[in-house]
C-alpha positions as CSV (number, residue, x, y, z in Angstrom):
1,M,-41.9,-6.6,-8.3
2,A,-38.6,-8.0,-9.6
3,K,-40.2,-11.3,-10.6
4,K,-43.0,-9.5,-12.4
5,L,-40.5,-7.3,-14.3
6,A,-38.5,-10.4,-15.3
7,R,-41.6,-12.1,-16.8
8,I,-42.6,-9.0,-18.8
9,L,-39.0,-8.5,-20.1
10,K,-38.8,-12.2,-21.0
11,K,-41.9,-11.9,-23.2
12,E,-40.6,-8.8,-24.9
13,R,-37.1,-10.3,-25.6
14,P,-35.5,-6.9,-25.2
15,D,-32.1,-6.1,-26.8
16,H,-29.2,-4.5,-24.9
17,V,-30.2,-0.9,-25.7
18,Y,-33.7,-1.4,-24.5
19,L,-32.6,-2.9,-21.2
20,K,-30.3,0.0,-20.6
21,K,-33.2,2.4,-21.1
22,V,-35.4,0.4,-18.7
23,F,-32.9,0.3,-15.9
24,A,-32.1,4.0,-16.4
25,H,-35.7,4.8,-16.0
26,I,-35.9,2.7,-12.9
27,R,-32.9,4.5,-11.4
28,D,-34.6,7.9,-12.1
29,I,-37.8,6.7,-10.4
30,L,-36.0,5.5,-7.4
31,E,-33.7,8.6,-7.4
32,L,-30.6,6.4,-7.6
33,R,-27.4,8.0,-9.0
34,G,-24.2,6.3,-9.9
35,K,-23.0,2.9,-8.7
36,V,-24.2,1.3,-5.6
37,A,-21.4,1.5,-3.1
38,V,-20.1,-1.8,-1.9
39,Q,-18.9,-1.6,1.7
40,K,-15.5,-3.1,2.1
41,K,-14.4,-4.8,5.2
42,M,-11.7,-2.7,6.9
43,P,-8.5,-4.5,7.7
44,N,-7.8,-5.2,11.3
45,I,-4.7,-3.1,11.7
46,L,-2.4,-3.3,14.7
47,T,-2.8,-1.1,17.7
48,E,0.2,1.0,18.7
49,K,1.0,-1.5,21.4
50,E,0.8,-4.5,19.0
51,L,2.9,-2.6,16.5
52,K,5.7,-1.9,19.0
53,N,5.6,-5.4,20.2
54,F,5.9,-6.8,16.7
55,Y,8.7,-4.5,15.8
56,N,10.6,-5.3,19.1
57,V,10.6,-9.0,18.1
58,V,12.0,-8.1,14.7
59,W,14.6,-5.9,16.2
60,N,15.7,-8.4,18.8
61,A,16.2,-11.1,16.2
62,S,19.1,-9.0,15.0
63,N,18.6,-9.7,11.3
64,R,19.5,-6.4,9.7
65,T,18.0,-7.2,6.3
66,H,14.7,-8.1,8.0
67,V,14.7,-4.9,10.1
68,V,15.3,-2.7,7.0
69,M,12.8,-4.6,4.9
70,I,10.0,-4.3,7.5
71,K,10.7,-0.6,8.0
72,V,10.5,0.0,4.3
73,L,7.1,-1.7,4.3
74,F,5.9,0.3,7.3
75,F,7.3,3.7,6.1
76,T,6.4,3.6,2.4
77,G,3.3,1.5,2.2
78,V,4.6,-0.4,-0.9
79,R,2.9,-3.6,-2.0
80,N,4.6,-6.9,-1.5
81,S,5.4,-7.4,-5.2
82,E,6.7,-3.8,-5.4
83,L,9.0,-4.3,-2.5
84,A,10.5,-7.5,-4.1
85,N,11.4,-5.6,-7.2
86,I,13.1,-2.5,-5.7
87,T,16.7,-2.3,-6.9
88,L,19.6,-0.3,-5.2
89,Q,19.4,2.2,-8.1
90,D,15.7,2.9,-7.3
91,V,16.6,4.4,-3.9
92,N,17.4,8.1,-3.8
93,I,19.0,8.6,-0.4
94,N,19.5,12.3,-0.7
95,E,16.0,13.1,-1.8
96,L,14.4,10.6,0.6
97,K,12.4,8.7,-2.0
98,I,12.2,5.3,-3.7
99,R,11.2,4.7,-7.3
100,I,8.6,2.0,-7.8
101,N,8.8,0.8,-11.3
102,E,5.6,-0.4,-13.0
103,G,3.6,-0.8,-9.8
104,K,0.0,-1.9,-9.9
105,G,-1.5,-0.9,-13.2
106,N,1.9,-0.5,-14.8
107,Q,2.3,2.9,-13.2
108,D,5.7,4.2,-12.1
109,R,5.8,6.4,-9.0
110,Y,8.0,7.6,-6.1
111,V,7.3,6.9,-2.5
112,P,8.9,8.9,0.4
113,F,10.7,7.5,3.4
114,P,11.3,9.5,6.7
115,V,14.4,11.4,7.3
116,F,15.2,9.4,10.5
117,F,15.5,6.3,8.3
118,Q,17.9,7.9,5.9
119,G,21.2,7.0,7.7
120,E,20.2,3.4,8.4
121,L,19.0,2.8,4.8
122,A,22.2,4.4,3.4
123,Q,24.4,2.2,5.4
124,Y,22.4,-0.9,4.5
125,I,22.7,0.0,0.8
126,E,26.5,0.4,1.0
127,N,26.7,-3.1,2.5
128,Q,24.5,-4.4,-0.4
129,K,26.8,-2.7,-2.9
130,A,29.8,-4.3,-1.4
131,R,28.1,-7.7,-2.0
132,R,27.4,-6.6,-5.6
133,A,23.7,-7.0,-5.0
134,K,21.3,-5.7,-7.6
135,Y,18.1,-5.7,-5.5
136,L,17.5,-4.0,-2.2
137,F,16.6,-7.4,-0.6
138,E,18.4,-10.5,-1.7
139,T,19.2,-13.9,-0.2
140,N,22.7,-15.1,0.5
141,R,22.7,-16.6,-3.0
142,Q,22.0,-13.1,-4.4
143,D,18.5,-14.1,-5.5
144,K,15.9,-11.4,-4.9
145,F,13.4,-12.0,-2.1
146,T,10.2,-13.5,-3.5
147,T,6.8,-12.3,-2.4
148,R,6.2,-15.7,-0.8
149,W,9.4,-15.4,1.2
150,I,8.5,-11.9,2.4
151,R,5.1,-13.2,3.6
152,K,6.8,-16.0,5.5
153,I,9.3,-13.8,7.2
154,I,6.5,-11.5,8.5
155,K,4.3,-14.4,9.5
156,N,7.2,-16.0,11.5
157,Y,7.8,-12.7,13.4
158,A,4.0,-12.4,14.1
159,I,3.9,-15.9,15.6
160,E,6.9,-15.1,17.8
161,A,5.3,-11.8,18.9
162,D,2.1,-13.8,19.9
163,I,-0.2,-11.2,18.4
164,D,-3.8,-12.5,17.9
165,K,-4.1,-11.0,14.5
166,K,-3.2,-12.1,11.0
167,I,-0.1,-10.0,10.0
168,Y,1.0,-9.9,6.4
169,P,2.8,-7.5,4.1
170,H,-0.4,-5.7,2.8
171,L,-1.5,-5.1,6.4
172,L,1.6,-3.0,7.0
173,R,0.6,-1.0,3.9
174,H,-2.9,-0.5,5.4
175,Q,-1.2,0.5,8.7
176,L,0.7,3.4,7.0
177,L,-2.2,4.6,4.9
178,T,-4.6,4.6,7.9
179,Y,-2.0,6.4,10.0
180,L,-1.5,9.2,7.3
181,T,-5.3,9.5,7.0
182,V,-5.6,10.0,10.8
183,K,-2.9,12.6,10.6
184,G,-5.2,14.6,8.2
185,I,-3.5,14.0,4.9
186,I,-6.2,14.2,2.2
187,D,-7.0,11.2,-0.1
188,A,-5.6,12.7,-3.3
189,K,-2.2,13.2,-1.6
190,I,-2.2,9.7,-0.1
191,Q,-2.9,8.4,-3.6
192,L,0.5,9.7,-4.6
193,I,2.1,7.3,-2.1
194,S,-0.2,4.4,-2.4
195,G,-0.4,4.2,-6.2
196,H,-4.2,4.0,-6.1
197,R,-6.1,5.3,-9.1
198,D,-9.5,6.2,-7.8
199,R,-11.5,8.0,-10.4
200,K,-13.3,10.3,-7.9
201,S,-10.0,12.0,-7.1
202,L,-8.3,11.6,-10.4
203,E,-8.5,15.3,-11.5
204,I,-6.9,16.5,-8.2
205,Y,-4.4,13.6,-8.3
206,Q,-3.2,14.5,-11.7
207,G,-2.4,18.1,-10.6
208,L,-0.2,17.0,-7.7
209,S,3.4,15.8,-7.5
210,L,5.3,14.1,-4.7
211,A,6.5,17.5,-3.5
212,D,3.0,18.4,-2.6
213,V,2.7,15.7,0.0
214,S,6.3,15.4,1.1
215,E,6.2,18.1,3.8
216,E,3.0,16.7,5.4
217,Y,4.3,13.1,5.1
218,H,7.6,13.9,6.9
219,R,5.8,15.9,9.6
220,A,3.3,13.1,10.2
221,M,6.1,10.4,10.4
222,N,7.8,12.2,13.2
223,D,5.2,10.6,15.5
224,F,5.2,7.2,14.0
225,P,5.3,4.5,16.7
226,I,8.6,2.9,15.5
227,K,11.8,4.6,14.3
């Protein structure tokens, strides 16, 4: 049928408007509506045992910066590039949130972090201020961590943990968003944290603020496998 249709259309030399009408008619006949969904491959996230194993390796390495960095990734679900650009001024310790400036799509947003992380993050920031750091994560030369360096840090810990899965910054983002979904937080509220701009939930999303998800987020994070 497809080949026959192609031959007919080739003879007719249809313009753009004509083609749109033809395919609209075909969709009506076949009762197709909207775009055909493309099934995405789900990321192979860590099991709770693997997550704890990975974190224990990080903790035992005794690198405070790495511990805080990986917790920020796990607890906030920020993207690698967003993490690299967080400054000390972006962190609001009292309100338990971090400002993400011009994330994906040039959209600013806030992401929450759990109350049990408040003290540790506050102390880390004080140390960074004493070093006159600008960014939350910097090298000894006071250069901000690059996305490449962050990936390398995580990869090295994953190798040491001997986990038979590819572990990278974006996987930790998937880990949190999957966890919050399992905990029953609706898509539109998760969008506030993730920074996604899905059109299907856009109307609901625009009517929400971080305060609308904050209580559910903090309640859900009480059971998170690492603290």
